[in-house]
C-alpha positions, -999 to +999 in steps of 0.1 A: +006+177-115+035+164-136+049+188-162+030+168-188-003+177-171-008+142-157-021+140-121+006+132-096-016+126-065-050+130-049-058+133-012-087+147+008-081+170+038-103+178+068-093+206+091-058+206+075-053+168+081-053+139+056-086+121+057-098+094+033-081+079+004-047+091-009-037+080-044-004+087-061+002+081-098+032+074-122+035+099-150+018+073-172-014+076-152-010+042-135-015+042-097+018+039-078+005+042-042-028+042-023-035+045+014-063+054+038-059+082+064-080+093+093-069+124+112-035+124+094-028+089+105-027+057+084-059+037+091-066+009+067-047-006+037-016+009+022-006-005-012+024+001-034+022-007-072+048-013-099+049+006-132+029-022-148+001-017-122+008-050-103+007-048-065+042-049-050+032-048-013+002-043+010+000-036+047-029-027+070-026+001+096-045+011+127-037+045+142-004+047+122+009+013+133+011-019+114-020-040+122-028-071+102-011-087+073+018-073+054+023-090+020+052-087-004+046-099-040+069-113-067+048-109-098+013-119-088+024-143-061+028-134-025+064-143-014+064-129+021+037-124+047+041-109+081+013-106+106+013-076+130-008-066+160-006-029+169+029-025+155+043-058+169+054-086+146+035-117+154+044-142+126+064-145+094+055-167+065+078-171+036+060-185+006+079-207-019+065-209-054+066-244-069+059-247-106+050-280-121+053-285-158 
């Protein structure tokens, strides 16, 4: 808990190891981080959030290794995507936002 009484984080444990969803919060109560664990290893999506609640980045894990798409956002738009397979970088895609007025 924060000194203000706001929840700082939530996580489930099984046999002393992280299992399930871990969520961390800013003092304001907005989620700052979420990740899925199995037997103390990242297995599933890990997401970082800004103080306004928007997603900053997302990555998938399998057995504590990057596996799937990593996406970095600028505002609500994805600006960088990297594909991984069992921890190895497979492809990089840089997105360019074009605004038409």
